[in-house]
C-alpha positions in Angstrom: 73.8 77.6 104.8 72.6 81.2 105.4 73.9 82.2 101.9 72.0 79.3 100.3 68.8 80.5 102.0 69.3 84.0 100.5 70.6 85.7 103.6 73.4 88.1 103.5 76.6 86.6 105.0 79.2 88.9 106.5 82.7 87.8 106.1 85.6 89.0 108.1 88.3 90.6 106.1 91.2 88.2 105.7 94.1 88.8 108.1 97.6 89.2 106.7 100.1 86.3 106.7 97.5 83.8 108.0 97.2 85.4 111.4 94.4 84.2 113.5 92.0 86.7 115.1 93.7 86.1 118.5 97.2 86.6 117.0 96.0 89.8 115.3 94.7 91.0 118.7 98.1 90.3 120.3 99.8 92.1 117.5 97.6 95.2 117.9 98.3 95.3 121.7 102.0 94.8 121.0 102.0 97.6 118.5 100.3 99.9 121.1 103.3 99.3 123.4 101.8 96.9 125.9 104.2 94.5 127.7 103.5 90.8 127.7 102.2 91.1 131.3 99.9 93.9 130.4 98.6 91.9 127.5 98.1 88.9 129.7 96.2 90.9 132.2 94.0 92.6 129.6 93.2 89.3 127.8 92.9 87.2 131.0 95.6 84.7 130.0 99.0 83.8 131.3 102.2 85.6 130.4 103.5 82.3 129.0 100.5 82.1 126.6 101.0 85.6 125.5 104.7 84.9 124.9 103.7 81.9 122.8 101.3 84.0 120.7 103.9 86.7 120.2 106.5 84.1 119.0 103.9 82.7 116.5 103.1 86.2 115.3 106.8 87.0 114.7 107.2 83.8 112.8 104.2 84.4 110.6 105.0 88.0 109.7 108.7 87.4 109.4 110.1 89.7 112.1 112.1 89.3 115.2 111.5 92.6 117.2 108.6 94.5 118.6 109.4 97.6 116.5 109.3 95.7 113.3 106.0 94.0 114.3 104.5 97.4 115.1 105.5 98.7 111.7 103.9 95.6 110.1 100.7 96.2 112.0 100.6 99.8 110.8 101.4 99.0 107.2 98.6 96.4 107.2 96.0 98.7 108.7 95.7 96.8 112.0 96.5 99.9 114.0 96.1 103.6 113.2 99.6 105.1 112.9 98.1 108.4 114.1 96.0 107.1 117.0 96.5 108.6 120.5 98.3 106.2 122.9 
């Protein structure tokens, strides 16, 4: 509707492999080395919910380990491979 009225509409860049914004957020935290408990605390959700998100992320990006997920995140520009921890 805004575009029709002549307003500029910002679009979020598409996330790889159909990841949702929440799944991308989980992937970034995972790639930074946070445990499921640490992610749950930071995102104010249960560990069970984090675990579910992690499983969905793994399935969508086709990996089965944290290291491979972290590499995926770096390759797709979701985290800076040179950032300080």
